[in-house]
C-alpha positions as CSV (number, residue, x, y, z in Angstrom):
1,M,74.9,160.2,161.4
2,A,76.3,162.6,158.7
3,A,79.7,162.7,160.3
4,E,80.1,158.9,160.2
5,K,79.0,158.9,156.6
6,R,81.6,161.5,155.6
7,L,84.3,159.5,157.3
8,R,83.2,156.3,155.7
9,T,83.1,157.9,152.2
10,L,86.6,159.3,152.9
11,A,87.9,155.9,153.9
12,V,86.8,154.0,150.8
13,P,89.5,155.2,148.4
14,H,92.1,155.4,151.2
15,N,92.8,152.0,152.5
16,E,95.5,153.5,154.8
17,I,92.7,154.5,157.1
18,D,92.0,151.9,159.8
19,H,89.4,153.7,161.9
20,A,88.4,157.1,163.3
21,K,87.1,158.6,166.4
22,I,84.9,161.7,166.9
23,L,84.8,163.4,170.3
24,V,82.6,166.4,171.1
25,A,82.6,168.5,174.3
26,T,81.7,171.8,175.7
27,G,84.5,174.3,176.1
28,N,85.3,176.3,179.2
29,K,82.0,176.7,181.1
30,D,83.4,179.9,182.8
31,K,83.4,181.8,179.5
32,E,80.3,183.3,178.1
33,P,79.0,182.4,175.6
34,E,80.0,178.7,175.8
35,Q,81.9,177.2,172.9
36,F,81.9,173.6,171.7
37,Q,84.9,171.6,170.8
38,A,84.9,168.9,168.1
39,R,87.9,166.5,167.8
40,V,88.4,164.1,165.0
41,I,91.1,161.4,165.2
42,V,91.9,159.3,162.2
43,Y,94.0,156.2,162.7
44,A,95.9,155.6,159.5
45,R,99.2,154.3,158.3
46,P,102.0,155.4,158.6
47,E,100.8,158.0,161.2
48,D,97.6,159.1,162.8
49,M,96.0,162.5,162.3
50,E,94.1,164.6,164.7
51,V,92.1,167.9,164.3
52,T,90.4,169.9,167.0
53,E,88.0,172.8,166.1
54,T,85.8,175.1,168.3
55,D,82.7,177.1,167.6
56,Y,79.7,178.5,169.4
57,R,77.6,175.9,167.5
58,L,78.3,172.2,167.9
59,V,77.4,171.4,164.3
60,E,79.8,174.1,163.0
61,A,82.7,172.9,165.2
62,L,82.2,169.3,163.9
63,D,81.8,170.4,160.3
64,K,85.1,172.5,160.5
65,A,87.0,169.5,162.1
66,L,85.7,167.1,159.4
67,A,86.6,169.5,156.6
68,E,90.1,170.0,157.9
69,I,90.7,166.2,158.4
70,E,89.4,165.6,154.8
71,R,91.7,168.3,153.5
72,Q,94.7,166.7,155.3
73,I,93.9,163.2,154.1
74,H,93.5,164.3,150.5
75,E,96.8,166.3,150.7
76,K,98.7,163.3,152.3
77,Y,97.3,160.5,150.1
């Protein structure tokens, strides 16, 4: 999976990262068109980070969430 590979590559130089979780879900089914929600949680020392992004395409929502968590990690460490 490409998302897992991105997170593993990110974790190599950052030993503060313990593990990560990716959650994907559909948004509000009452709305048209339906949106997807991607949530990336990184468990790291000294504090965990979490990003949630939405988009009409699942891949785009996940890509935006991963890009934002990567930006935060590079900024923090």
